[in-house]
N, C-alpha and C positions, 0 to 999 in steps of 0.2 A: 278207674276203669279206662281201658284204652278206647280210642276213637273207633267208630264203625268203619269197617272197610269191607267192601264187597269183593270177594276173591275172583269173581268172574267179570269184573268191570271191563277189562280189556276185550273180552269176548262180546260183551254188551255193546261197547263202542264200535267194534267191528260190524256187528249186526245192524247197528244204526246206520253206519256208513253204507252197507249193502242195500238197506232199504232206501236210503236217499238216492243211491245210484239207480235202482230200479224205478223209483219215482221220476227221476230225471229222464230216463229212457222213455218212460210212458209219456211224459210231457212232450218230448221231441216227436214221438210218433203222432200224438194228437195235433201238434202244430203242422206236421206234414199232411195229416188228414184234412185239416182245415184249408191248407193251401190247395190241395188237390180238389176239394169240394168247390172252392172258388174258381179254379180253372175249369172244372166241369160246367159250372153255371155260366161262365164266360163263353165257353164253346157252344153251349146250348143257345145262348142269346145270339151269337154270331150266325149260327145255322138258321135260326128263326128270321133274322134280318136278311140273310142271303136268299132265303125262300121267298121273302116278300119282294126282294129285288127281281127274282125270276118271274113272279106274278106280274110285276110292273112291266117287265120287258115283253112279256107275252101279250100284253094288251097294246094295241096300236101297231106301229111298225116294228116288226120282229127282226132283231139283229141276232142272227144265228151264231156268230162268233162270240158275242157277249154271253148268250145263253150257254154255249158250250163251256166257256171259261167259268161262269158262275156254277154250272153243274159240277165241273171238276173241283172247284173250290169247296163246294158243299160236300162232295165225296171225301175230300181230304179232311175237312172238319169232322165229318162223321167217323172217319178212321181214327183221328186224334181223340175223339170223344170215347170211342170204344177202348182205346188204350188207357185213357184216364179212368174210365169206369173199372177196368181191370186193376189198375194201380190202386184205386179206392178199395176194391174188395181185398186186395193183398194187405193194404194198410189196416183195414178193419180186422182182418185175421191176426195181424201182428199186434194190434192193440189188445185184442182179447187175450192172446198169449202173454203179453207183457203185463196185463192186469193180473193174471194168475201168478206170474213170477213176483210181482209187487206184493200181492196179498200174502203169499207164502213167506216172503222176507219180513213182512210186517208181523205175521204170526210168530215167527222165530224170535223177533226182537221183543214182542210183548211177553212171550214166555219168560225170557230172562228178566224183563222189568218186573213181572209179578214175583219171580224168585227173589229179586233184590228187595222188593217191598216186604216179603215174608221174612227175609233175613233181617231186615231192619226192625220189623216189629218184634221179632224174637230178641234181638239185641236190646231194644227199648224195654221189653218186659224183664229181661235179666237185669238190666240197669236199675229199673224201679224196685225189683225185689232186693237187690243188693243195698240200695239206699234205705229201703224200709227196714232191712235187717240191721243196718248201722244205726238208724234212728231208734229201733227197738233196744239195741244193745246200750245206746247212750241213755235212754230213758230208764231202762232197768238198772243200770249202774247208778244213776242219780237217785232213783227210788231207794236202792239199798243203802246208799250213803245217808240219805235223809232218815230212813228208818233207824239206822244205827245211832244217829244223833238223838233221836227222840226216845230211845229206849232208856229206861232208868239204869243207872250204873249198878254193877253187880256188888253186892255186899258180901264181903268175905267173913 
């Protein structure tokens, strides 16, 4: 009997490649999401430190120029923080969409893998049946030969 070959192997390989590409895209989005989260945290820390500096400047001798500079700096940080928050929302939306694309690619790949498994089990079953038939034929042939040898010779 010939070797098992899955006729849709090239399609399965292509779907595996597509799934890997979708997974790679998801990983890059998650990495960008992580970086933006770190940037947001860093900006929040800078804003908190700058507000502490404003409180320190307000006590004692007040340097109006320094307060004005600190307030502008805080405003700039808050503007940056808003843009980072918006970028985070966009990345989270992209992540959700990419997860859906990856899940779909994975499902398409798994369908073909199950089809391959079914084809292989059908092949194995046919192979076992053929082997059993050959064994039965061999056994039956030996039995007939043994029977013929044990029979008394015909008397004419």
